[in-house]
N, C-alpha and C positions, 0 to 999 in steps of 0.2 A: 545449621537451619538458612542461612541466606544464601548457599545454594540451592536448598530446597525452594524458597521464595522467588529466588528466578526463575526457576523451572514454571511454578505458578504464573509468573506474568507472563512467560513466555508462551504459555497453553493458554492465556487470558486473550491474550492479542493474537494468537490464531484462530481461537474461538470468539470474538467478541462479535461477529456475525451471525452465528449460532445460538439457539431460541437455545436457555437454561445453565449454559454455562459448564462448571465441575462441580463436582461432588465435594463436601467439605465435610470434617468432624470438629472444626473451630469451634461449633455452638452448643458442643455435648455438654451437658451441664455436669457430668462426675458423681461421686458421690457427695454429694450437696446434704447436709444435716448429722453426719458422721458422728461429730465433735457432743451431737446430743442424746448420742444412743441409740438402738434402732431397737424393733419390736424383737430381735431375740433376746433381751436382756440388759441389764446397767452394762454399758462401756462397749456394748457389741455393734459395732457396724452396721447401717441400714443396708440393704441390698444398693446396688448403685441403679440410679434411674437409667431407661431405658436412652441409648445417646441418638439423638437427633441427627439425619443428616442434613446440611444446608449446602442449598446450590451455590457455588461462589459468582458471584459474576461483578461486573465491576464496582458498581455503589456496595458490595457486600465486600469486598476486597480494600477499597477505598476506607471505607470505616473500620474497617479493622486495622487496620497500619495506623490508623489516626488513634481509636483507641488503646490502643496497645503501644502506642508513642514509641514506635519503632524507630526512627529517625533519630529520635534524641539519644536512644540508648547506642545504637550502632557508628553514632558521632561523636561521641564519649571522648575529652581529652586524652583517658587513658586506653584508648583501644590500638591496637597495632595497625598498622597501616595496612596491613590485608585485608584487615575487616571495612574500613574504608573502601576501599578495592572493590569490595563486593559487592556496596552498597550502591553502585552505579546504577543499576536495571531499577532499581525503587528508585531513587530518585530520577530517572528518565521519568518513569512511571508517572510519578505524580507532577512530574514536567508537563508530559504530554494530557495529562488529565486537568492540569489547572489547577493543583491541590500543591505545590511547590513554597507557593510563596505566603505561609505561615512557618516553614520551616530553616528560611534565608538566614534569620538571623543565628540559628543554632550553628550554622554552616560558617559565618563569619564570626563568631565567639569562637570555636574551634581553631579557627586561623590563627588569631591572635597569640593563642599560647603554643603553636602548634611548632612542634622538631620538624627542620626543614625538609627532612625526609617526609613526613606525613603531610605538610604545606605543598611537596611537589604532587602527592598523591590527588592530595584534595583539591587544586590547578586541574590537575590534567582531569579529574571527573564533571566539575563544573563546566570546565570547556567540553567535554563530551556530551552533558547536560545542554547546554548551548544553544547547539547545533540541529536542536529538536525544536525549539519555542520558538512563535511568532513572537515580531516585533512588540506589541504590548506587554510580555512577561519577559520578554528582554530587559527592557526598558525598567519595566518594575525590578528586576534582580540585579542591575546595576543600579537602582538608587538605593539597595538595602545596603549594599555594598559601601556605596560611597556618604552614608547615613543621610540622604537623601540630599547630599551636596555639601551639608554642614561639617563634613570632618575637614578641620584643619589638614593643608597639605603636608606642615610637617610631624603631623601623627601618621603617617604610611611609612609602611617596613617596608624592606627589600620583598617578603614575601606577599604582602599585600599588593606591592606591583607586579608582582610573578602572575598572581591570580587576575590581578585586571585586563594586561596582558593578552592570556591565554582566551577569558571571557570575550574580550575585544575581538582578537581574531576568529572564535567561533560564531559570535554573533552578528559581525558581518558576512561571513560565510552566509548561516541560516539566514540573512535579508532578502541572499539572493540577488543583488543590482536594484531591488526595491526599494533603497530607503539609501540616504548620506547621512542617515546616523553616524556615528564616529566614536559613540562612549568614551571609551580610555585615552583615547590618541585625543580628541577636544579638548574633554573635560578633566583629565588629570595629568597626562604629559606633557601636552602642550603647556599648561601654565607654569608645570616644575620648569621648565626651561625657559621661563622668563626672565630677565635680571632682577626684578623685585622682589622675585619667589627665592632665587638660586641662595640665597644669605641666609635663609632658613633651615634647608636644609643639608645633610649629612653627604659627605664625599660618595659613601655608598650607596645611597638612596640617589643623589643625581645621577652617580654612572647609569644604576638600574634605570631612570628613567631616560636615558638618552639613546640608551640600547635597547628598549622595550620602541619605543618611539624609531629607530632607525629600523628598527625587524618589520613593525606594522606596516611602515610605508614601503618599503622594499616587496612583499605579497603582492599577488594581481589581484589580492580584494579589493582595494579600493577603486571606486569608482570614479569617474571625470567628474564630477560634480563634488567629491571629497578632495582633490588633488587641485579642483580650481581654488576651492573655499582655502585651503592652507597654504598655496602659490600667492592667495591675495594679501595672507596674514604674514608671510616671511616679506614679502616685496616693503609692506605696512613698516614692520618692524626696522629693515633695512635702511627705509628711507627717512624713519626720525633717530637712527645710529643707535636704534635700544636691540639689545639680545643679537647683534649682531653675528658672531662666532656661529651662535647655535642656528642662526636662523639660513646663515647661507648653506652651510652643512647639508639642513632639510632642505632649502632649496634645490640644491645640487639631485639630490637623491627624489626631488617630483619631477623635476626636468629628465632627468636619468630614465628613470623608468624601470621593471624589472629588466627587461633583454637589452635595453639601450639601441631597439631598432625604429625609434621617434625619437631622439634625442634631439637630432638637428631640428626637426620641426616644432616640440616643442620648444626651442629655445627661441625659434623665429617667431614664433605665436607671441611665448611671453616677452620679448624685446618689442615686438610689434605693438605688443597692449599699455608696457611697462616700459619702454624705454631704457634697459637692464644700463644699457653701457653709462649712459647719461648717471643714471644713481649711484653707478661704481664711483666715477670722479668727484661728484659731488659729496659721494661718503666720504671717499679717500683724504678729498683735501679737509673735512670736518674733523676726523679723527688725528690728523697730522696736527691740527691747528689745537684742540684740545687735547691732545698726548703732551706736546708739547709743552703747554702752559699745567698738566699735571706734574711733570717731572718736576718745573721750576720749582714746585711746594714739596715735590721727596727730600726725605733729608739725604743726602749726599751727592744728590744731582744725579744726569749723566751715568755715571762711572757707578754707581752703585746697581743700574737697573739689569737685570737678567732673565731667564726666560719662566721667572718665578713671578717676575713683579706684577701685579694685577692693577689692568688699567680698565676700569667698565663691565666690572665684575668675571674679565678674563683676563688671564695672561698677555702682556702686551705681545710678545712673542707669537703667539696663537691670532692675534687681534690682525697681526698686519697677514701672518702665512693664510691665514683663511680669505684673506682679502685675494691675495696674489693667487690662491689656489681656485678660485670661484672665478677669476677673470681667465686665468688658463681653460678650466673648463669649457668656458663659453665660448674662446675664438677656438680652438681643437675641435670642437666639438658642434660645430654651424659655420656656415658663411661668412659671419660675421666678423672684422677685422678694427682694428684703431686706426685713425687717421692720424697727420704726425703731431696736431696740436696735441692730443690724446696720448700721444709715446711722450711727448715734452714734458705734458701735466706729472706721467707717470714717473719721470726720471726726475722732477722737482722734486716731489713728496718721498720718495723713496731714496734718493742722493744728495741732492742738493741741499734740501730740506729734512733731511733724515730725521728720524729723534733717537736714536742708535746708530753705532755702527753697522751691528748687526743688521737692521734694515736693508744697509746696502750689500751685504752679502746675501741677502732673502734674495733682494731682488735681481742682483746678477747670476744666482743660480739659478731664479727664473726666468732672467730671459733665454740661457743659453739653450735651457730644457723647450722654450716656446719656439725657438729658433732651430733647434733637432728639431721637432716634432711637427713644425710647421711654417715654414720660411717666409711666408706671405702672409700669417697671422696678423701681423703686428702692424701693418698700413696697408694701408689700397694703393699707396705707392713702394712697393715693396725696397723695390731695390734704394730708394732713398731711406726707407727706417733700416734698412742693415747698415747702409754706413753708417748714420747718425747709431744706433747701437754701437757696432764696431770702433768708430771714434770716443763716444764717450765712457765705453769698458777702459779703454788706452786709458784715457784719460785719467777715469774711477782708479784704476791699477796703479799708476802714475802717482796718483795724490795718496794713495794711501801707504805708498813705499815712504813717500814723503813724509808722513805722519810719522 
C-alpha cells in the first residue's frame, strides 16, 4: 500500500501542472446499506451503488491522507522500520505542501520509545525531509523537537541528539547559505558543552553532544557568519576561564576549517581581533593559580592527583594538555611565534610552579614536539629560545633525577 502511495505521489508531482490530475476510486461508496437488507428480501444485500471516479489532485490527496490518518498509522511504535522507510515519500510530500506540522508531535513521540534501529531510520527520514523545507518550516520543525526550547537538556537522549544532528545538517544545507541559523549547534550542543550544564548530563549524552558538535563544525556547510559567531563564543569562554577544554577544542576546529587551506589566514585574523597569545598566557597563569588552590583542599594533596582528578569540570591532565595542544596548533600552523618573555612564562607555569610533576612531563614532550616540527616557532629570537630550552631541559632532567 505504501509503495502504491509512493507511485501516486510521484505521478502527482509529474502531473501537477496538468489539468485534472489522476483518476481514483477512493470515493466509491461500495455496498452502503447492506446491513439493512435490500429489495431482494430480508437479509439480502442491496445491489452495490455505482463506483464514482474522482480526480486525484493535490487538494484531494492531502485531504485523503488527513482523513485516513495515514501518518499516525505508518508511524506507530509497533511498526517495522521498513514501514518507516517507505513513509518518507509521504512525509516529503506533506512537507512540500506545508502540511507536515500537525504530524511533528507524532514523529517525536515515536522517537522517544523507539529502538536504536527504528530511531536511526527515523532520523534519516527526517533529515531527508528537512532538505526540502523552507527556513520557516525548518524553524517550526526544530521547535517541535525541542518543545519550543522548553525541554531541559538533561531530558535529551542519545537518540534525540542523533535526530537533531541529522536534522541540523540537512536544515543548514537546505538554507544554502542564505541564513546563519544553526539550529542544534547553537541551541542544544553548545549549551551541553558548557561547564554549568555538564553535571546534569550522562557521560553517554555528553559524548554524543561533543561528537555531533565536532562533526557539524567540520562540514563545509558552516557559513562565515556561523563560524565567526562561534569563534567569538569560544574566545569569550576562554577569556573567562569557563569551559576552556571544550572551547579550545572547538576553536581549533573552527580555525582549521574543513581542508586546512585557510588555517594560517584564519589564525592571523583571529589573533589580530582577539590577541590569542595574550589570552593564552593570561589564562595559563590564572588556571595555574586556581589549580594550586583547589589541590590544597584536595584530600591527599598532589600525591593523589592522577589523570582522572577533575578541576573546573574537566580532568586536570586534560586542562593542561588541551592548552598546550592549542598553543602548538597556533604556532605550527601560522606565522605566530613566542618571544623570550612568553617562553619564560610558559616555563614558570609548567615547570617551576607546575601543579603536578605530570605537568612538567607533558610540557617537555610538547616542547620537544614543537622544536622538531618548527624550530623557530618558540621565539622571535630562535637561537636564543633554543639555547634556553636546551639549558632548561637539562636542568629539569637533573632536578628530576635528584628527586
